[in-house]
C-alpha positions as CSV (number, residue, x, y, z in Angstrom):
1,M,-24.8,8.2,5.5
2,K,-27.9,9.9,4.5
3,V,-27.4,13.1,6.1
4,R,-23.7,12.9,4.4
5,K,-24.8,12.4,1.4
6,L,-27.6,15.7,2.0
7,M,-25.1,18.0,3.0
8,A,-23.0,16.9,0.3
9,L,-25.5,17.7,-2.3
10,L,-26.2,20.9,-0.5
11,C,-22.8,22.1,-1.0
12,G,-22.3,20.5,-4.4
13,T,-25.2,22.8,-5.4
14,A,-24.1,26.1,-3.7
15,M,-20.7,25.2,-5.7
16,V,-22.5,25.4,-9.0
17,V,-24.3,28.6,-8.3
18,S,-20.9,30.1,-7.3
19,L,-19.4,28.5,-10.1
20,A,-22.1,30.2,-12.8
21,A,-22.1,33.5,-10.8
22,C,-17.8,33.6,-11.4
23,G,-18.4,32.3,-15.2
24,G,-17.6,35.4,-16.7
25,S,-14.7,36.6,-15.2
26,G,-11.2,36.4,-15.8
27,S,-8.0,37.8,-15.4
28,S,-5.4,39.2,-17.9
29,S,-1.7,38.5,-17.9
30,S,0.8,40.9,-19.5
31,G,3.7,39.8,-21.7
32,S,7.3,40.5,-21.5
33,T,8.4,44.3,-22.4
34,T,10.8,43.2,-24.9
35,A,8.4,41.3,-27.1
36,A,6.3,42.8,-29.7
37,P,2.2,43.8,-29.0
38,A,0.6,41.4,-31.5
39,A,2.9,38.4,-30.2
40,A,2.3,39.5,-26.6
41,E,-1.0,39.7,-27.1
42,T,-1.2,36.5,-29.0
43,E,0.7,34.7,-26.2
44,A,-1.6,36.4,-23.5
45,A,-4.5,35.2,-25.4
46,A,-3.4,31.8,-25.7
47,G,-2.2,31.5,-21.9
48,E,-5.7,33.0,-21.2
49,T,-7.7,30.1,-23.5
50,E,-5.1,27.5,-21.7
51,A,-6.2,28.8,-17.6
52,A,-9.8,28.5,-19.0
53,A,-9.6,24.8,-20.1
54,E,-8.0,24.0,-17.2
55,T,-10.5,25.8,-14.9
56,E,-13.1,23.9,-17.0
57,A,-11.4,20.8,-16.6
58,A,-11.2,21.2,-12.6
59,A,-14.6,22.1,-12.4
60,P,-17.1,19.7,-11.4
61,A,-20.5,18.7,-13.3
62,A,-23.6,20.3,-12.4
63,D,-24.5,16.7,-11.8
64,E,-21.9,15.4,-9.4
65,E,-22.7,14.6,-5.8
66,T,-20.1,16.1,-3.7
67,F,-18.2,13.7,-1.3
68,N,-16.1,14.4,1.8
69,I,-14.4,11.3,2.4
70,D,-12.1,9.4,5.3
71,L,-9.0,7.6,4.4
72,A,-7.3,5.8,7.4
73,T,-4.0,3.9,7.5
74,S,-1.8,2.4,10.3
75,Y,1.0,3.4,8.6
76,A,2.9,6.4,9.3
77,A,2.9,10.3,8.0
78,D,6.2,10.5,6.8
79,A,6.5,7.0,5.5
80,P,6.6,6.7,1.8
81,A,2.9,5.3,1.8
82,G,1.7,8.5,4.0
83,V,3.8,10.9,2.3
84,A,2.1,9.4,-1.2
85,L,-1.2,9.0,0.5
86,A,-1.2,12.8,1.4
87,Q,-0.3,14.0,-2.2
88,F,-3.7,11.8,-3.6
89,V,-5.6,13.6,-1.7
90,E,-4.6,17.0,-2.9
91,D,-4.5,15.5,-6.6
92,V,-8.0,14.2,-6.1
93,K,-9.4,17.3,-4.7
94,E,-7.4,19.7,-7.6
95,K,-8.9,17.3,-10.2
96,S,-12.3,16.6,-9.3
97,G,-12.7,20.9,-8.7
98,G,-13.2,20.0,-5.0
99,S,-16.4,17.9,-5.7
100,I,-14.1,14.7,-3.7
101,N,-12.5,16.0,-0.4
102,I,-10.4,13.4,1.2
103,N,-9.5,13.5,4.8
104,L,-6.1,11.6,5.8
105,F,-5.8,10.1,9.5
106,T,-2.6,8.6,9.6
107,D,-0.3,6.3,12.3
108,G,-3.2,4.2,13.3
109,T,-5.3,7.0,14.5
110,L,-8.5,5.2,13.6
111,G,-7.8,1.8,14.9
112,T,-5.5,-1.1,13.6
113,P,-5.4,-2.5,10.2
114,N,-8.1,-5.3,11.1
115,D,-10.3,-2.2,12.3
116,N,-9.4,-0.1,9.3
117,Y,-10.5,-3.1,6.8
118,A,-14.0,-3.9,8.7
119,S,-14.8,-0.3,9.0
120,V,-14.5,0.5,4.8
121,S,-16.4,-3.5,4.7
122,S,-19.3,-2.1,6.6
123,G,-19.5,1.1,5.0
124,D,-18.5,2.7,8.8
125,L,-15.1,3.9,7.0
126,D,-14.9,5.2,3.4
127,M,-11.3,4.2,2.7
128,T,-8.2,2.7,3.9
129,M,-4.6,1.6,3.3
130,S,-3.8,-1.6,4.3
131,G,-1.9,-4.6,3.8
132,L,-1.8,-8.4,4.6
133,E,-4.3,-8.9,7.0
134,G,-7.2,-8.5,4.2
135,L,-5.4,-11.6,2.9
136,D,-6.4,-13.6,6.4
137,L,-9.8,-11.4,6.8
138,Y,-11.2,-12.3,3.5
139,A,-9.1,-14.0,0.7
140,P,-7.4,-16.9,2.8
141,E,-7.1,-18.9,-0.7
142,Y,-4.7,-16.3,-1.6
143,T,-2.3,-16.0,1.2
144,F,0.5,-17.5,-1.3
145,L,0.9,-14.1,-2.3
146,D,2.3,-13.7,1.1
147,S,3.9,-17.0,1.7
148,P,7.6,-16.8,2.9
149,F,10.1,-17.4,0.3
150,L,7.2,-18.6,-2.4
151,M,7.8,-15.1,-4.5
152,K,11.1,-15.3,-6.1
153,S,10.9,-11.3,-6.5
154,V,8.7,-8.4,-6.3
155,E,8.4,-8.6,-10.1
156,H,7.3,-12.2,-9.7
157,Q,4.6,-11.1,-7.3
158,K,3.8,-8.1,-9.6
159,A,3.3,-10.1,-12.6
160,L,0.9,-12.3,-10.4
161,L,-1.0,-9.1,-9.3
162,D,-1.2,-7.8,-13.0
163,S,-2.6,-10.9,-14.1
164,G,-6.0,-12.8,-13.8
165,I,-5.1,-13.9,-10.4
166,G,-4.7,-10.2,-9.3
167,D,-8.3,-9.5,-11.0
168,A,-9.3,-12.4,-9.3
169,L,-8.2,-11.0,-6.0
170,K,-9.8,-7.9,-6.4
171,Q,-12.9,-9.3,-7.1
172,R,-12.7,-11.4,-4.1
173,Y,-12.3,-8.2,-2.2
174,E,-15.6,-6.5,-4.1
175,E,-17.2,-9.5,-2.7
176,N,-16.6,-8.5,0.8
177,G,-17.2,-4.5,0.4
178,F,-14.3,-3.3,-1.1
179,V,-13.1,-1.8,-4.6
180,T,-9.1,-2.4,-5.1
181,L,-7.4,0.9,-6.5
182,G,-4.1,-0.3,-6.3
183,W,-1.3,-1.8,-5.0
184,H,1.9,-0.3,-3.0
185,N,5.2,-2.6,-2.9
186,R,5.7,-1.3,1.0
187,D,8.4,-3.8,2.0
188,V,10.6,-6.6,1.7
189,R,11.1,-8.8,4.5
190,Q,14.7,-10.2,6.4
191,L,15.3,-12.2,8.7
192,A,17.4,-11.0,11.7
193,S,19.7,-12.9,14.5
194,N,22.4,-14.1,16.9
195,K,23.7,-16.4,14.8
196,E,24.5,-16.3,11.0
197,V,21.8,-18.3,8.4
198,S,22.2,-18.8,5.4
199,K,20.6,-22.2,4.7
200,P,17.2,-23.8,6.0
201,E,19.1,-26.3,8.8
202,D,20.6,-22.7,10.2
203,V,16.7,-22.2,11.5
204,S,16.0,-25.7,12.6
205,G,15.0,-24.9,16.1
206,L,14.9,-21.3,16.0
207,K,13.0,-19.1,18.4
208,L,11.8,-16.7,16.0
209,R,9.6,-13.9,16.5
210,L,6.4,-14.0,14.2
211,P,3.2,-11.7,13.3
212,G,0.2,-13.3,13.5
213,M,-0.3,-14.3,9.9
214,T,-1.4,-18.0,9.6
215,V,0.6,-18.3,6.4
216,Y,3.5,-16.9,7.8
217,V,3.5,-19.4,11.1
218,D,2.3,-22.0,9.0
219,T,5.5,-22.0,6.8
220,W,8.1,-21.3,8.8
221,S,7.0,-24.3,10.6
222,A,7.8,-26.2,8.4
223,L,11.1,-25.0,8.3
224,N,10.9,-26.5,12.0
225,V,11.5,-22.9,13.0
226,S,9.9,-22.5,17.0
227,S,7.6,-19.5,16.2
228,T,6.5,-16.6,19.1
229,T,4.0,-14.2,19.4
230,V,5.1,-10.7,20.9
231,A,3.8,-7.2,20.7
232,M,5.9,-4.8,18.6
233,N,6.3,-2.7,21.1
234,E,7.7,-5.7,23.1
235,L,10.0,-7.0,20.6
236,Y,13.2,-5.2,21.6
237,T,12.8,-6.4,25.2
238,A,12.0,-10.1,24.1
239,L,15.2,-10.2,21.8
240,Q,17.3,-8.7,25.0
241,T,16.2,-11.0,27.1
242,K,16.0,-14.1,25.3
243,V,12.3,-14.4,24.8
244,A,12.9,-14.7,21.2
245,E,16.2,-15.5,19.2
246,A,15.2,-13.7,16.1
247,C,12.6,-11.5,14.4
248,E,12.3,-11.1,10.6
249,G,10.6,-8.0,9.0
250,G,11.6,-5.0,6.5
251,Y,14.7,-2.4,7.7
252,E,12.5,0.0,8.4
253,Q,11.4,-1.9,11.2
254,M,14.9,-3.2,12.4
255,T,16.3,0.3,11.9
256,T,13.0,2.4,13.8
257,L,13.2,-0.6,17.1
258,K,16.8,-0.3,17.2
259,L,17.3,-3.9,16.5
260,Y,20.6,-3.6,15.5
261,E,21.5,-3.1,19.5
262,V,20.3,-6.9,19.9
263,Q,20.8,-8.6,16.6
264,D,24.1,-9.2,15.3
265,Y,23.2,-10.9,11.9
266,I,21.2,-9.9,9.4
267,A,20.0,-12.2,6.5
268,E,18.6,-10.8,3.3
269,T,15.9,-13.6,3.2
270,E,13.7,-11.5,1.1
271,H,11.2,-13.9,2.1
272,V,8.4,-11.9,1.6
273,Y,7.3,-8.7,-0.8
274,E,5.0,-7.0,1.5
275,F,2.4,-5.5,-0.5
276,V,-0.4,-3.2,0.3
277,G,-4.0,-2.2,-1.0
278,L,-5.4,1.5,-1.6
279,F,-9.2,0.2,-0.8
280,I,-12.9,2.4,-1.1
281,N,-16.3,1.2,0.3
282,K,-18.0,-0.4,-2.8
283,D,-21.4,1.2,-2.5
284,L,-19.4,4.5,-2.2
285,Y,-17.2,3.9,-4.8
286,E,-20.3,2.9,-7.2
287,S,-22.3,6.1,-6.3
288,M,-19.4,8.1,-7.6
289,S,-19.7,9.4,-11.1
290,D,-17.6,7.8,-14.3
291,N,-15.4,11.0,-14.1
292,Q,-15.0,11.0,-10.3
293,K,-14.1,7.1,-10.7
294,Q,-11.1,7.4,-13.2
295,I,-9.8,10.7,-11.3
296,L,-9.8,8.2,-8.2
297,N,-7.9,5.4,-10.5
298,D,-5.6,8.1,-12.0
299,C,-4.6,9.6,-9.0
300,A,-4.0,6.1,-6.9
301,A,-2.2,4.9,-10.0
302,D,0.2,8.1,-9.6
303,A,0.3,8.3,-6.1
304,L,0.7,4.4,-5.8
305,A,4.1,4.5,-7.9
306,Y,5.7,7.2,-6.1
307,A,5.1,5.2,-2.6
308,D,6.9,2.3,-4.2
309,E,9.7,4.4,-5.2
310,Q,10.4,6.0,-2.2
311,A,9.9,2.8,-0.4
312,V,13.0,1.9,-2.4
313,A,15.1,4.7,-1.7
314,Q,14.7,4.8,1.9
315,R,15.0,1.0,2.2
316,E,18.7,1.0,1.0
317,Q,19.1,3.8,4.0
318,Y,17.4,1.9,6.7
319,K,19.6,-0.6,5.5
320,Q,22.9,1.1,5.9
321,D,21.5,2.2,9.1
322,C,21.4,-1.6,10.5
323,L,25.0,-2.1,9.4
324,D,26.1,1.3,10.6
325,G,24.7,0.2,13.6
326,G,26.8,-3.2,14.0
327,M,24.6,-5.9,11.9
328,T,26.9,-7.7,10.0
329,E,25.0,-9.2,6.6
330,V,24.7,-12.8,5.4
331,E,24.4,-14.1,2.1
332,V,21.5,-16.4,1.9
333,D,21.2,-19.1,-0.4
334,R,17.4,-18.7,-1.2
335,D,16.9,-21.1,-3.4
336,A,17.4,-23.5,-0.9
337,F,14.8,-22.0,1.2
338,R,12.5,-22.3,-1.8
339,A,13.4,-26.0,-2.2
340,A,12.9,-27.4,1.1
341,L,9.4,-25.9,0.9
342,E,8.5,-26.9,-2.2
343,D,6.2,-30.3,-0.8
344,F,4.8,-27.5,1.3
345,Y,3.9,-25.0,-0.9
346,K,2.2,-27.8,-3.2
347,S,0.1,-29.3,-0.4
348,Q,-1.1,-25.6,0.1
349,F,-2.3,-25.3,-2.9
350,E,-4.0,-28.5,-3.1
351,S,-5.9,-27.9,-0.2
352,K,-6.2,-24.3,0.9
353,W,-4.8,-22.0,-2.1
354,T,-6.9,-23.7,-4.9
355,V,-7.7,-20.8,-6.9
356,T,-4.3,-21.6,-8.8
357,T,-1.7,-24.3,-8.8
358,Y,1.8,-24.4,-7.8
359,D,2.8,-24.2,-11.7
360,E,1.0,-21.6,-12.6
361,V,2.3,-19.9,-10.3
362,M,6.0,-19.7,-10.6
363,S,5.3,-19.5,-14.3
364,Y,5.1,-15.8,-13.5
365,A,8.8,-15.9,-12.3
366,E,10.3,-17.0,-15.8
């Protein structure tokens, strides 16, 4: 780490010297051949002044260290998150005048989400965009944010994340070595099966494949589901051979794994509004100038908003792919599922999710 910072300092000094040497140079622009000479000169001068101002704004301050940062994510380069992160990298480099250079690693190149979380926490990795695993690892008292059927809408969840609850979660992450630059509403999880599921009674005894998130297993178990764990790359075969009878996840997962070939129905349960965070190691972030921190925050806000927009657009296409592949959409009584789980929710808020109350969480849905 010290070697990296020394190299960065030397590079930053060289950049400052280079900029100082080039400070007197400028470029002229020709005006329209039909414009009056005075107007053309005025327009050209204004253009040069504006360009100079932009150049000055983009140049790093003389006392700013240069940072070369590694950013890892398990999401695909062509997924909304991956595309948005690529833009984030370019924006940060441009707006920082090259004082923050980010190397992006997508598609799980640098390990699983759990690996990335642990590495950012320790400082072995600089940044990550990762999701729900962080709640299990570092903030189990906040896993209600990911509890099936508790959130009524993406707006409900966003209101929570924008509230004091969201700020408290960020603080919890900081205690574990992370600074949260923002959230991305990545996906909405649905239920796929070979039987019609529209109400809680329909899932009783269902052998449902679930990821290893404790809150998922506990909540579905409260609905009398028999959960099973199957690796994602084995899910298609497991459904085909009836090792699992049903699965849940986003339309992207259903489409890319071609699950419409082995599942007849898609129930729009919308039981989890999956959000992920963009995180940076706390010590690294705090070593930056206020200007550099602001650049990261601003560029993150733009990139994550773009990722949200793209996720919504792609979700509709993935859904249509599932329907075109032969799946039949089933209308779900989500309120019935929530009513069936209300006692479970309240018991969890009393024993595990003690940072808030059931009533407070539900008040943000109004």
